[in-house]
N, C-alpha and C positions, 0 to 999 in steps of 0.2 A: 504493500500500500504506500509506504514512504521509504525511500532509500537515500541516505545521506552519505556522501563520500568526500573526505578531505575538505571539510567545511572550515573556512577561516573568515574572521570578520574583525575589522578595526574601526571604531567610531572615528568620525572625521576630526574631532577635537582632541584626540589622544594619539600617542605614538605606539602604545602597547596594545597588542591584539586582545580583544575580549574573548574570542574563540580561536582555538588552534587545533587544526587537523581532526575535527569531529567526524566520526564515522559510526553509523548505526543503521539498522533497518527495522521497520515496524510491519508486522503481518496484519492482514485483514482480520477484523474481529478481535483484536488484541487491545488490552489496556496497558499502555507502555508508560511507565513512570520515569520522570526525569527529575532526579534527586540531587541535592547539593545545598551547601550553605548559601545564605544570602550573598549576592554579588558574584556567584560562581559562573554565571552565564546562562542560567535557565531561561529567564525571560527574554534575553537576547536571542536565543535559539528559537523560541516560540515566535518572536516577532519576525524572524527571517522566514520561518515556515508558513506564516500566514500572509506574507508579502508586505509587511510594513517596512522592513529594512531590505534594500535591494542590492546594494553594492557589496555583495559577498563574493568570496572566491571558493571554488569547489563545485560539486555537483549535488543537486537535490532533485530527485524524481518523486512525483506524487501521482499515484494511479497510472504509472507507466509513462508519464510525460514530464519533461524537464520543467521545473517550477517557473523559469523565466519565459517559457512559451505559453503559459496560461494567461488568459485575459480576465475580464470581469466575470466570466462564467465559473471561475475558480471558486468564487464565494457562494455559488449555488451548491457546492459540494462540501464546504467546510463550515463549521460553526465554532465561534470563539467566545469564551467567557474570560474576561480579563480579571486580574487580581483586584484592580481598583475600578469598580463599576462606573460606567458613564451612561446616564439615562437623562431623559427630559424630565427635570424635577417638577415642572409645573403641570405635567400630565399625570394621570393615574397609571397604575400598573397595566390595566387593561388597554388604555389608550396607547401606552408605549408599545406593547406587543402588536396591537392592531396596526399602528403606523408602520412598524418594521416589516410586518407580514406583507405589506403592499409593495415592498421594494424588490421582492423576489418574483421571478417569472413562473416558477413551478408551484406545485401545491404546497400549502403550509398547514400546520396543525391549528386547530381551534385555540385561540389565546386562552379561553377559559379552561380548556383541558390542561394546557401547560401550567397555568397558575395552580391548578389542583395538584399537579405532579410535584410542585415545589412547596406546597403548603401555603399558598397565598390567595386561595380562592375567596376567603372572607375579607381580604384587604384589596380586592381587585379594583375598587373605586376610590381607594385612598391615594392622595397625591404622593408621588415618590419622594418628594422633599420631606415628608413625614416618616419615611421608612428608616429603620435602623440600618447599621452596616450589614448585618446578617441578612436582612430582608432584601436589601439592594443586591447582595451577592446572589441570593436565590433567584431574583428576577433576571439577573445577568445570565445565569445558567438556562433559565427558561427561554430567553431570547436566543441563546446559542442553539437550542433544539427546535426553534420555531419552524424551520424549513426542512426538517428531517434530513440533516446532512449525513454524508457517509463518514466523514472524519470530524471528530469533536476535539477541540483544544480547550482544556480546562486549566486555569492558572489559580492554584490555591482554592479549590471549590468549596472547602469547608471553613474558610476563614471567617471568623466572626459568628459562627453558628453555635448554638447551644447543643448539648449532647443529643437531644431528641431530633432536632432538625439535621444535625450532622449525620445521624443514622439514616434518616430519610434520603439525604443527598447521596450517601454511599449506595443505598439500594437503587436509586435512580441511575447511577453510573453503571452498576452491575446489570440493570435492565437494558441499558443501551448496548452493552456488550452482548447480551443474550439475543438482541435484535440484529446482531451482525455488524454493529457500528465499530469503528476503530477510534480509540480514545487516547489522546496524548495528554498525560496528566503531569503537570508541573507542580512540585510541592517540596517543602522541606520538612513536612510532617511524616516521620518515618512510619507511624502507625497506619496512616492512610495508605501509604504505598504498600505496606505489608499486607493489608487486608484486601486491596483491590487489584494490584498490578500482576499481570502475567509475567512481565519482566521489568527490570529497572536498569537505568544507566546512571552511574554515579559520576557527577561532574564536579571538579574542584579547580578553581583558578582557570576556567576556560578550557579545560581538557577533560575528556572522558577517561576515567581511570579504570572502570570496569563495567561490564554489562552481563546480566544474568538474572535468574529468577531470585526472588527474595530468599527462598529457602537455601539455594546454593550459596549465595553470598554470606548468609548468616552462618552456615556450616563451615565455610572456608575460613572465616575470620573468628569463629568461636572456639571454645575449648571443648575437647572431647572428654567430657566428664559429666558426672551426675551428682547433684547436690541434694542431700537428704536432711530433713529436719525431723527430730524425734524427741520424745519426752524421756528424760533420764531422772526418775524420781520427780522432784518438783521443778527441775530445770529443763529448759528447752535448749537442745544442743543442735549444732549444724556440722555436717561433715561433707567432704567432697571426695568422690572416688573416680578414678579413670575408667572409661568405658571398656577399654581393652582388658580382657581377662576378668571382667566383673563377676561372671558366674562362678569363678573359682576363688574370688577374693574372700578369705576367711573372715576378715574384719567386717566387711560389708554384710556377709551372711549372718554374722553374729548380731549386728545391729537389727537386721530384719527379724531375727528370732526373739531377741530379748528386749528390744526397744519398742516403744509405742510410736510408730512412724506416723507423722502428720502430713508431710508433703514430700514429693519427689519432683525434681526439676532437672532437665538436661540443660547444660550450660552453653547453649548456643548464643551467638552474638545477636543483638538487635541491629536493624539497619542503621540506627543512630550510632552504634558502636563502630560499624564499618566506616561511616562517614568520618567519625572522629579519628580513626586510625589513619586515614589519608591526610587529614589536616595536621595531625601530629608530626608529619614528615618534616615540617619546618623546625620543630623543636629537636628532632633527632639530628638535623643538620647543625643546629646550634651546639649540641653536645659534642658532635664530631669536631667542630672547630675548636672548642675548648680543649678537648683531649689532644688535638694536634699541637696547640700552642704549649700545653704542659710538656709534651714530648720534646718540642723544639727548645724550650727554655731549660729543660733538664740537661740538655747537651751543651748549654752555654755557661757552665759553672766557672769557666776561666775568664768570663767577662767581668768587668767591674759591676758590683751590685747596684751602684747608682745608675747604671745604664739598663740593667735588667728590670728593675722595678718599674720605671715609666713605660717600657715596652710591654711588660706584662699587664700593667693596669690598663693601658690603652686598648690592647687587643681583647682583654677579657671584658672590660666594661662596654666596648663597642657591641659585643655579642650579648652580654648578660643584661644590659640595661637599655641601650639605644634600640636594638632590634627587638628585644622582648617587649618593650613598651609599645613599639610600632605594631607588633603582632597582636597584642592584647587590644589595642585601640581599634585596629582594623576589624578584628573579630567582633568586638562589641558594637562597633559602628554598623557592621553588616547585619548582625542579629537584632538590631534595634534596641539593645540594652541601654545605650546612651540616651536615646530619645525617650525611653521609658522613665528616665530620671526627671523628666519634666514634671511629672506628677508625684514625685517622691521627695522626701526631705533632703536627699543627697544632692549636693550642688557642686559646682566646679571646684571650689576649694577643698571639699572633703574628698572628692574623686581623685584629684591630683595628689593630695596628701597621702591617700592610701596607696596609690601606685608608687610614689616616690619612696615612701618608707619601706614598702615590701621589697622593691627591687634594690634599693640601697643596702638593706640588710643582707639580701642574697649575695650581692656583689662583695660586701665586706667579708662574709663567710668564705666565699670561693677564693678570693684573693689572699686572705690570710692563710688558708690551707696551702695555696700554691707557694707562698713565701716560706712557710714552714718546711715544705718539701725541698725548696731550693737552698735555703739559708740556715735552717735550724732555728734556734731561739735567739740569734745574735742580731736583734733589732729592737727598736723602741716601739711598743705596740700602740701607744696613744696617738702620736702624730701619724702613724700609718693608718689607724682607724679613721682619724679625722679627715685625712686626705682622701681616703677611699670613699667615705660616705659623701663628702662634698662633690667629688668627681662623679660618683654614681648618680647623685641627684641631678647634676647638670646634664649628664648624658641622657638620663631618663626623660627630662623635660625637653631637651633638644630632639630626642626621638619622637616625642609626642607632637612637637611643633612641625616636624618634617612630615609625619604620617597624616596629620590632620587634613591635608589637601587631597588625599588619595583614598580609594575605596578597595584596593587590593594590594597584596604583597607585590604582585608583578609590576603594577604601576608605580609603586613606591620605591622599588629596589634600586633602580639606576639613579634617580635623583638623590637618593640617600647617600650614594657613594660620594657625590660632590660635597655634601655636608660633612661627611666623615673626613674627607681630605682636609677641609678647612679646620675642623675641630682637632685634627691630629697634628697640626703644625708644631705644637710644643715638643713633640718627639724629636724634631730636627735639632732643637737646642740641646736636648738630653744626649743626643748622639754627637754633638759637637759640630754639626753641619752648618747650622745658623746660630749665631750668638749676637743678636742685635737687641737693643733696649726695647724695641717695639714688641718683642715677644711677650713682655710683661703686661701688655694690654690684652692679651688673649685670655678668654674666660677660663680655659683649662690649665693655664700656666700656674695660677695660684694654688689649686689643690695639688698639683704635681710638685710644687715647691715644698708643701707640707710633707709630702712623701719622702723628700730628701732627709727630713729630720729623723726619719726612722733609722738611718744608718750613719748620720753625721750631724754635728751641731749646726744650728742656724744662728745668724745674727738677729738682733732684735727687730730690725726693719723687715727682715724676711718673714718673721712670725706675724707681724702686723699686716704685711702685704698678703701672706698666704691665707690668713683667717678673714681679714677685712674685705679683701677684693673678692674672695669666694662668696661671702655672704651678700655683697652688693650684686654680683651677677645672679646669685640664686634668687634674690628678691625680684630682680628685673624679669628673669625667665618665668618665675611663678606668676607674676602679674601678666606677662605676655601670654602665657598658657591659659590662664583663666579667661582672658578676653577671647582667645581663639576657641576655647571650649564653648563659651556662650554663643559665639557666632555660628559655629557649624552644627551645634546640637539643638539648642533651644530657640534659635531665631525662627525656625520653621513654625513654631507654635506661638510666636509673638511673646515669649516669656523671657525675662532676663534673669540669669542665675545670679 
């Protein structure tokens, strides 16, 4: 029904591709789930398939015909329900469907019948402006089914629905499959995909990582084990046993004979677990870089320790705070976590403070452990800790400021390299490559000066400069970050944090 091969797409305003080398096929009568975190490329793919975005590269065949060769008759064959419904608000639900039914050449369903399918028959004469989000979403699905299309595109069809109406929507989708319709379901709700989809494609950062049935993906990424809960006297205990050789496992058989078994669960992964495993690849890369630098620095024992410390701090803080902060920000931005803070007591100051403290303490622990491994106990802990905490806080906030303009790691990665080169200039002074007074104006030079006190005495002016200039920059960047936070998170709602 649909065949996609080597699909690539880049939005005109960006240099990074939103989709890269997508390839999948959808069979007639199949519910095909397109899963992934927010910002992964799900909606972009759907917009291309329904003809809203045209300047793509690659091949798309729909019902045996290249998508670019279809004309207006294409929309007689497909129905679309967008995540954000767009209706005529000053018309009733019945008037909306009646209007759209007259745009099609072929036969259409009775609008009253469709409103009954989505549970809006009693609200058919109510103005859509008075509808809730869930009601508008149900009306959007009804409009997608109006002309009895062969292919149905549904984007987050259960968004804003209560459990009863969500169950009705699922039943309606299954009924469409039973009628031979092909459904392209875009969602980040793993439960919906698990219940409805024949197959799912997992998309992360614009690339399809895997395609398969929900069961196959869960088994592949799950654990081959059985979790048992049983009563042992007055206590409830839990044990996990491997499935291989379970019939001959004496301990498992003993629990069955003597314990009061309450539950048995196979430990397969959920689809959410599978998605998270792919997203955690970023953090695995971070750990690899850290391990690499520990190995490199362990071979550099013959270097002067005053050179090793700034190199170590720079490399570790770049990964441990600058990129970690960016990753968390982009994840929370994509998932809507930050926008949810509009209606919570948490505001910019508390959000930034929690991130800075958590990442600074993490950086302190990591770097102190590395110093211990390289140097032993021959250093002054307090200036080392002060320098590390201040440097980590600055890197964290600069990472926040850099990432605030972007919606994905891919778009953020290359611009961030330029920032890091600028932030890394003090390392040139530590290596003796550049030794100019202007380096003391750099925001990272002050905490690196404090780090020197861990292994050698500092003059009084160096202490004043290291502490004072670090705090000045910290205050400026906190203020700048708070302004940035308010602008890109809460400005949408007209609320100032």
